[in-house]
PLY file of the C-alpha trace (Angstrom):
ply
format ascii 1.0
element vertex 493
property float x
property float y
property float z
element edge 492
property int vertex1
property int vertex2
end_header
0.00 0.00 0.00
1.35 3.42 -0.95
2.15 5.70 1.97
0.58 9.14 1.56
2.15 12.25 2.99
0.53 15.30 4.51
1.39 18.73 3.04
4.11 19.47 5.61
5.53 15.96 5.23
5.49 16.30 1.43
7.35 19.61 1.59
9.95 18.08 3.89
10.31 15.11 1.54
11.15 17.44 -1.33
13.80 19.15 0.80
15.18 15.75 1.74
15.58 14.78 -1.91
17.39 18.04 -2.65
19.71 17.53 0.32
20.73 14.12 -1.01
22.12 15.80 -4.12
24.26 18.14 -1.99
25.82 16.21 0.88
26.75 12.71 1.98
25.41 12.94 5.56
21.85 14.19 6.13
19.86 14.31 9.38
16.07 14.42 9.16
15.10 16.19 12.37
11.68 16.64 13.97
9.59 15.97 17.06
8.38 12.46 17.80
5.24 11.36 16.00
5.47 13.71 13.00
6.30 10.92 10.54
10.09 10.76 10.20
10.00 6.96 9.83
7.27 7.28 7.20
9.39 9.74 5.20
12.37 7.39 5.26
10.20 4.47 4.18
8.77 6.48 1.27
12.28 7.56 0.28
13.61 4.00 0.49
10.87 2.76 -1.81
11.60 5.51 -4.33
15.39 5.18 -4.43
15.79 1.49 -3.49
18.05 2.34 -0.56
18.72 0.22 2.53
16.62 0.91 5.61
18.06 0.19 9.07
15.84 0.58 12.11
16.07 -0.30 15.78
14.28 -3.68 15.25
17.00 -4.67 12.73
19.75 -4.06 15.26
17.98 -5.84 18.10
17.17 -8.82 15.91
20.78 -9.20 14.79
22.04 -8.75 18.35
20.16 -11.89 19.38
22.23 -13.82 16.84
25.49 -12.05 17.67
25.17 -11.30 21.34
28.94 -10.95 21.68
28.73 -7.68 19.73
27.53 -4.35 21.06
24.87 -2.28 19.31
27.43 0.15 17.84
29.38 -2.78 16.38
26.19 -4.27 14.94
25.29 -0.93 13.38
28.75 -0.78 11.81
28.34 -4.30 10.41
24.89 -3.55 8.98
26.15 -0.33 7.35
29.14 -2.13 5.83
26.79 -4.68 4.23
24.39 -1.91 3.15
27.17 0.09 1.44
27.92 -2.96 -0.72
24.28 -3.32 -1.78
23.12 0.28 -2.28
24.29 3.86 -2.52
21.99 5.25 0.16
21.52 3.99 3.72
18.64 5.23 5.86
19.12 4.87 9.65
15.92 5.45 11.58
15.69 6.91 15.09
19.31 7.67 15.91
18.34 8.81 19.44
17.12 5.37 20.54
20.33 3.77 19.24
22.60 6.15 21.09
23.81 4.79 24.43
24.85 7.61 26.76
26.81 5.25 28.98
29.16 4.32 26.13
28.94 7.53 24.13
32.66 7.60 23.28
32.35 4.22 21.60
29.25 5.38 19.75
31.11 8.47 18.58
33.96 6.30 17.30
31.63 3.94 15.41
29.58 6.79 13.93
32.76 8.54 12.82
33.88 5.30 11.16
30.51 4.84 9.40
30.46 8.43 8.14
34.06 8.18 6.94
33.25 4.98 5.04
30.26 6.62 3.38
32.24 9.67 2.26
35.23 7.64 1.00
32.92 5.31 -0.97
30.71 8.21 -2.24
27.75 6.74 -0.39
25.03 8.67 1.41
23.57 8.25 4.90
20.29 9.72 6.11
19.63 9.64 9.85
16.33 10.49 11.52
16.57 12.20 14.89
14.63 14.35 17.37
17.37 16.84 18.24
21.03 17.68 17.67
23.04 14.73 16.38
26.16 13.48 18.15
29.07 15.90 17.85
30.94 14.16 15.02
27.79 13.65 12.95
26.68 17.20 13.73
29.91 18.62 12.27
29.49 16.72 9.00
25.75 16.64 8.41
23.12 18.76 6.74
19.87 19.12 8.72
16.43 18.90 7.14
13.61 19.98 9.45
10.24 18.26 9.65
8.13 21.12 10.97
5.11 20.90 13.25
1.79 20.25 11.55
-0.29 23.13 10.23
-4.02 23.47 9.46
-3.71 21.72 6.12
-2.04 18.73 7.80
-4.87 18.49 10.33
-7.33 18.47 7.44
-5.32 15.73 5.73
-5.23 13.51 8.82
-8.86 14.32 9.59
-9.80 12.67 6.30
-7.62 9.68 7.18
-8.65 9.10 10.81
-12.18 10.54 10.86
-13.42 9.13 7.54
-17.05 8.69 8.62
-17.29 12.11 10.31
-17.41 15.58 8.81
-15.18 17.74 10.97
-13.72 21.20 10.57
-10.14 20.36 11.52
-9.17 24.03 11.39
-11.20 24.44 14.59
-9.37 21.51 16.18
-6.04 23.06 15.16
-7.03 26.37 16.72
-7.53 24.77 20.13
-4.95 21.94 20.06
-2.23 22.96 17.61
0.66 20.65 18.55
-0.75 17.18 17.94
1.25 14.42 16.32
0.07 11.57 14.11
-0.32 9.12 17.00
-2.52 11.50 18.99
-4.81 12.19 16.02
-4.99 8.48 15.25
-5.98 7.68 18.86
-8.65 10.37 18.75
-10.02 8.87 15.56
-10.16 5.44 17.16
-11.91 6.85 20.23
-14.79 8.10 18.05
-14.74 5.32 15.47
-17.90 3.60 16.70
-19.87 6.84 17.21
-22.18 8.12 14.52
-22.74 11.76 15.46
-19.42 13.45 16.26
-18.86 17.22 16.31
-15.81 19.48 16.52
-16.42 20.22 20.21
-16.49 16.50 21.04
-13.06 15.96 19.50
-11.62 19.14 21.01
-12.83 18.23 24.51
-11.35 14.74 24.16
-7.98 16.08 23.02
-7.83 18.74 25.75
-8.58 16.09 28.36
-6.17 13.44 27.13
-3.33 15.60 25.80
-3.22 18.31 28.46
0.32 19.70 28.70
-0.19 22.57 31.12
1.42 22.79 34.57
-1.84 23.24 36.47
-3.90 20.35 37.83
-7.35 21.74 37.10
-9.06 19.43 39.57
-6.98 21.02 42.34
-7.99 24.54 41.36
-11.02 25.90 43.19
-13.83 26.30 40.70
-15.02 29.88 40.51
-18.01 30.91 38.42
-18.09 34.29 36.75
-21.32 35.19 38.51
-19.56 34.72 41.84
-17.07 37.50 41.09
-19.09 40.59 41.96
-18.14 44.10 40.90
-15.66 43.03 38.22
-17.97 43.08 35.19
-15.87 45.68 33.35
-12.62 43.82 34.03
-14.05 40.47 32.91
-15.56 42.02 29.78
-12.21 43.60 28.92
-10.41 40.26 29.37
-13.05 38.53 27.26
-12.64 41.12 24.51
-8.88 41.48 24.38
-7.58 38.09 25.58
-10.03 35.18 25.59
-11.90 35.77 22.32
-8.73 36.26 20.25
-7.40 33.00 21.73
-10.39 30.69 21.42
-13.22 32.22 19.36
-13.94 30.85 15.85
-13.90 34.51 14.77
-10.21 34.79 15.71
-8.93 33.36 12.45
-11.71 34.85 10.35
-11.11 38.41 11.58
-7.40 37.96 12.37
-8.00 38.99 15.98
-4.92 39.93 18.01
-4.78 39.44 21.77
-2.88 41.75 24.09
0.65 40.51 24.66
0.79 41.50 28.33
-1.93 42.19 30.92
-1.51 43.52 34.46
-4.24 43.02 37.08
-3.48 45.22 40.07
-5.25 46.22 43.23
-5.55 45.60 46.97
-5.51 42.04 48.34
-8.78 40.15 48.18
-10.22 42.05 45.19
-10.41 39.01 42.90
-7.09 38.90 41.04
-6.36 35.26 41.85
-10.04 34.35 41.38
-9.79 35.61 37.79
-6.85 33.25 37.38
-8.99 30.35 38.62
-11.73 31.24 36.15
-9.22 31.31 33.30
-7.68 27.99 34.40
-11.02 26.19 34.24
-12.11 27.85 31.04
-8.87 27.45 29.07
-7.71 24.14 30.62
-4.58 23.05 28.72
-4.15 26.63 27.46
-3.43 27.91 30.98
0.04 27.93 32.56
0.93 29.31 35.97
3.97 30.94 37.57
3.89 32.14 41.17
6.05 32.84 44.19
6.44 29.14 44.95
8.81 28.90 41.98
11.31 31.32 43.47
12.69 29.09 46.21
16.16 29.57 44.76
17.66 31.07 41.63
18.43 27.84 39.80
15.04 26.29 40.55
13.28 29.43 39.34
15.14 29.40 36.02
14.33 25.74 35.39
10.66 26.03 36.33
9.97 29.23 34.39
11.80 27.91 31.35
9.66 24.76 31.36
6.47 26.80 31.71
7.25 29.15 28.84
8.41 26.37 26.52
5.22 24.40 27.18
3.09 27.53 26.69
4.78 28.24 23.35
4.29 24.67 22.18
0.64 24.73 23.19
-0.10 28.23 21.90
-2.49 29.95 21.80
-2.16 30.01 25.59
-1.90 32.15 28.72
0.92 32.33 31.25
-0.55 33.59 34.53
2.01 35.11 36.93
0.31 35.52 40.29
1.66 38.03 42.83
4.29 39.28 40.42
5.27 42.04 42.85
6.55 39.43 45.32
8.52 37.31 42.85
11.31 39.68 41.88
13.22 40.23 45.08
15.42 37.23 44.25
18.49 38.85 42.68
18.18 39.45 38.95
15.51 36.85 38.30
13.29 39.46 36.70
15.87 39.86 33.91
15.36 36.24 33.01
11.63 36.83 32.72
12.32 39.85 30.50
14.08 37.63 27.99
11.11 35.25 28.01
8.61 38.09 27.55
10.58 39.57 24.67
11.11 36.11 23.18
7.42 35.44 22.65
7.46 36.05 18.93
6.76 34.05 15.80
3.71 32.53 14.14
2.89 30.12 16.98
4.62 31.46 20.10
3.29 34.94 19.28
-0.10 33.76 20.54
1.08 33.47 24.14
-0.42 36.06 26.49
1.20 37.03 29.80
-1.17 38.00 32.63
0.41 39.29 35.84
-1.23 40.19 39.14
0.15 42.61 41.71
-0.92 44.41 44.86
1.73 47.13 44.56
2.86 48.01 41.04
5.76 50.03 42.43
7.36 46.76 43.58
7.56 45.46 40.01
10.78 46.41 38.18
9.91 49.22 35.72
11.41 47.33 32.79
8.79 44.62 33.23
5.84 46.95 32.80
7.14 49.28 30.15
5.09 49.98 27.02
5.01 47.00 24.70
5.40 44.39 27.42
2.19 45.24 29.28
-0.49 46.56 26.92
-3.51 46.29 29.19
-3.68 47.69 32.73
-6.74 46.62 34.71
-7.27 48.00 38.20
-9.34 45.95 40.63
-10.79 48.24 43.27
-12.38 47.50 46.61
-16.13 46.94 46.22
-18.54 49.81 46.83
-21.47 49.49 49.25
-23.86 48.07 46.65
-21.33 45.46 45.56
-20.52 44.56 49.18
-24.22 43.82 49.74
-24.28 41.64 46.62
-21.21 39.70 47.74
-22.65 39.14 51.22
-25.98 38.09 49.75
-24.23 35.54 47.53
-22.18 34.21 50.49
-25.28 33.91 52.66
-27.15 31.98 49.96
-24.36 29.37 49.96
-25.09 28.54 53.63
-28.75 27.61 53.39
-31.18 28.61 56.12
-28.62 29.34 58.83
-28.64 33.05 58.02
-32.07 34.62 58.31
-33.26 38.18 58.80
-29.87 39.56 57.77
-29.82 43.33 57.36
-27.68 43.63 54.23
-27.92 47.43 54.23
-26.55 47.58 57.78
-23.70 45.23 56.94
-22.95 47.00 53.68
-22.57 50.34 55.49
-20.37 48.93 58.27
-18.00 47.01 55.99
-16.49 49.97 54.14
-12.96 49.19 52.93
-13.58 45.45 52.94
-12.54 43.29 50.01
-14.49 40.36 48.63
-12.18 38.02 50.55
-12.89 39.94 53.78
-16.64 39.61 53.25
-16.38 35.88 52.62
-14.32 35.57 55.80
-16.82 37.32 58.05
-19.57 34.99 56.76
-17.51 32.03 57.96
-16.60 33.80 61.21
-20.27 34.33 62.05
-20.83 30.58 62.06
-17.74 30.04 64.21
-18.88 32.60 66.79
-22.35 31.05 66.91
-20.89 27.52 67.27
-18.64 28.65 70.14
-21.56 30.16 72.05
-23.67 27.04 71.54
-20.82 24.76 72.60
-20.26 26.74 75.85
-23.95 27.29 76.58
-23.52 31.03 76.18
-26.39 33.29 75.30
-26.57 33.50 71.51
-26.75 36.78 69.64
-28.82 37.79 66.64
-27.27 37.06 63.25
-26.70 40.78 62.63
-24.87 41.11 65.96
-22.63 38.21 65.02
-21.90 39.88 61.69
-21.02 43.19 63.37
-18.74 41.30 65.78
-17.01 39.60 62.84
-16.65 42.95 61.06
-15.03 44.46 64.16
-12.47 41.64 64.31
-11.57 42.01 60.64
-11.21 45.81 60.99
-8.83 45.28 63.92
-6.75 42.81 61.92
-6.64 45.15 58.93
-5.28 47.95 61.12
-2.50 45.64 62.31
-1.76 44.62 58.72
-1.56 48.25 57.61
0.92 49.05 60.38
3.10 46.09 59.40
2.82 46.98 55.72
3.91 50.56 56.47
7.12 49.31 58.06
7.74 46.94 55.18
7.11 49.73 52.63
9.78 51.89 54.24
12.27 49.06 53.74
11.03 48.45 50.21
11.33 52.14 49.30
14.97 52.08 50.32
15.50 48.92 48.29
13.79 50.42 45.21
15.88 53.57 45.45
19.06 51.51 45.56
17.77 49.30 42.71
17.01 52.37 40.55
20.46 53.79 41.27
22.18 50.64 40.02
19.90 50.55 36.97
20.96 54.12 36.20
24.62 53.20 36.70
24.30 50.32 34.25
22.98 52.66 31.58
25.95 55.06 31.80
28.35 54.87 28.84
31.34 52.68 29.50
34.79 54.24 29.22
0 1
1 2
2 3
3 4
4 5
5 6
6 7
7 8
8 9
9 10
10 11
11 12
12 13
13 14
14 15
15 16
16 17
17 18
18 19
19 20
20 21
21 22
22 23
23 24
24 25
25 26
26 27
27 28
28 29
29 30
30 31
31 32
32 33
33 34
34 35
35 36
36 37
37 38
38 39
39 40
40 41
41 42
42 43
43 44
44 45
45 46
46 47
47 48
48 49
49 50
50 51
51 52
52 53
53 54
54 55
55 56
56 57
57 58
58 59
59 60
60 61
61 62
62 63
63 64
64 65
65 66
66 67
67 68
68 69
69 70
70 71
71 72
72 73
73 74
74 75
75 76
76 77
77 78
78 79
79 80
80 81
81 82
82 83
83 84
84 85
85 86
86 87
87 88
88 89
89 90
90 91
91 92
92 93
93 94
94 95
95 96
96 97
97 98
98 99
99 100
100 101
101 102
102 103
103 104
104 105
105 106
106 107
107 108
108 109
109 110
110 111
111 112
112 113
113 114
114 115
115 116
116 117
117 118
118 119
119 120
120 121
121 122
122 123
123 124
124 125
125 126
126 127
127 128
128 129
129 130
130 131
131 132
132 133
133 134
134 135
135 136
136 137
137 138
138 139
139 140
140 141
141 142
142 143
143 144
144 145
145 146
146 147
147 148
148 149
149 150
150 151
151 152
152 153
153 154
154 155
155 156
156 157
157 158
158 159
159 160
160 161
161 162
162 163
163 164
164 165
165 166
166 167
167 168
168 169
169 170
170 171
171 172
172 173
173 174
174 175
175 176
176 177
177 178
178 179
179 180
180 181
181 182
182 183
183 184
184 185
185 186
186 187
187 188
188 189
189 190
190 191
191 192
192 193
193 194
194 195
195 196
196 197
197 198
198 199
199 200
200 201
201 202
202 203
203 204
204 205
205 206
206 207
207 208
208 209
209 210
210 211
211 212
212 213
213 214
214 215
215 216
216 217
217 218
218 219
219 220
220 221
221 222
222 223
223 224
224 225
225 226
226 227
227 228
228 229
229 230
230 231
231 232
232 233
233 234
234 235
235 236
236 237
237 238
238 239
239 240
240 241
241 242
242 243
243 244
244 245
245 246
246 247
247 248
248 249
249 250
250 251
251 252
252 253
253 254
254 255
255 256
256 257
257 258
258 259
259 260
260 261
261 262
262 263
263 264
264 265
265 266
266 267
267 268
268 269
269 270
270 271
271 272
272 273
273 274
274 275
275 276
276 277
277 278
278 279
279 280
280 281
281 282
282 283
283 284
284 285
285 286
286 287
287 288
288 289
289 290
290 291
291 292
292 293
293 294
294 295
295 296
296 297
297 298
298 299
299 300
300 301
301 302
302 303
303 304
304 305
305 306
306 307
307 308
308 309
309 310
310 311
311 312
312 313
313 314
314 315
315 316
316 317
317 318
318 319
319 320
320 321
321 322
322 323
323 324
324 325
325 326
326 327
327 328
328 329
329 330
330 331
331 332
332 333
333 334
334 335
335 336
336 337
337 338
338 339
339 340
340 341
341 342
342 343
343 344
344 345
345 346
346 347
347 348
348 349
349 350
350 351
351 352
352 353
353 354
354 355
355 356
356 357
357 358
358 359
359 360
360 361
361 362
362 363
363 364
364 365
365 366
366 367
367 368
368 369
369 370
370 371
371 372
372 373
373 374
374 375
375 376
376 377
377 378
378 379
379 380
380 381
381 382
382 383
383 384
384 385
385 386
386 387
387 388
388 389
389 390
390 391
391 392
392 393
393 394
394 395
395 396
396 397
397 398
398 399
399 400
400 401
401 402
402 403
403 404
404 405
405 406
406 407
407 408
408 409
409 410
410 411
411 412
412 413
413 414
414 415
415 416
416 417
417 418
418 419
419 420
420 421
421 422
422 423
423 424
424 425
425 426
426 427
427 428
428 429
429 430
430 431
431 432
432 433
433 434
434 435
435 436
436 437
437 438
438 439
439 440
440 441
441 442
442 443
443 444
444 445
445 446
446 447
447 448
448 449
449 450
450 451
451 452
452 453
453 454
454 455
455 456
456 457
457 458
458 459
459 460
460 461
461 462
462 463
463 464
464 465
465 466
466 467
467 468
468 469
469 470
470 471
471 472
472 473
473 474
474 475
475 476
476 477
477 478
478 479
479 480
480 481
481 482
482 483
483 484
484 485
485 486
486 487
487 488
488 489
489 490
490 491
491 492
């Protein structure tokens, strides 16, 4: 049966044929599952070359168990050079033994030297950079990631009985390989009525590459976030729709590259992150203060997050409490390189969303024009919104709260955040339970609420005093930081 190639595979095959006319050593390079073995098999059939794969080596090793894999590879290549002018060696990475890499290097050097002296050609397939000696002699041909037209090609192969718009699948899950699409096709093979959303949901569930375990993220519904309608609408308009709406490709919508959510603690910044995590699933990646335990760990973790986000673009990298992450030396400079490196056809659809309580604690270079395009301030709720938040919290607790005077509580909770209001609702139950447990006289529900409000106000005063002391220290640090930044910009003699 003839092997058919997708458009990207066919383009790569043409480049592979051209490379054979130029050099003796060629490396076909690409990610796993894109069809490198298929390309070599098609090429072998066309040119009548000799194909050597991992099964060939393992099979021969059973007969000649006194020889190592590198020696067996050398023997197979010697025989192949006598029979044909072109030898195709599949999956170099799996053949390479790191524990005996010097021996591998020696054998590969010998094989390449034989090929060049005999005017033979070798084509390796590989997932990365070849071993040093091969790397110095070879010509690389790249098998690129699949594009929309490839998805459409494989959609016709693996979803024969279903009519799907694979461009929609590509928009949501753009980095699939052949195996993943084949498994998806098999999953829906027995079903008659299959739609785009069914396939997309399956792929997002089974090929989720983000760094957030969604089941561990508290589920927050948009209607629960009171007083942030304008902020949510702005995010929907400038971030979410350009990333996931079918209109994105049709209208060439562009999302904002950087977004900053700033405001006092408890105003909903992290809650917005939870909403985005559940809505975008494998499109959502998170960086927070937990990463910055030490310099080296931070670099490794952030690098992994950004690489995964780029591969799974369009996506969002959510940096929570950004104003607390950058006191670790020059770590912010590393993030600058990542922010400025989000370019290109695929990685250009990565959006960075940062949250902060105090923007002045974020290095100015991070929030300059071009890096942060959208500034969204989250303010403390007004009296009407405080009543709405309390009403929503009360409804979650059934009949325990009755005859609550929302107007009274709304007036007395000025300066409270949404988190504060949720706390006093829990505190009311605790106060009531304590009185019941100690046979104390119970108060009315409004009296319990006022008691809880008083406690929170006292705590907030203590927090403000502590924050004032910390701000004095931070101001001194920022002044020193700005001085050194200025010194670095002076012309060098």
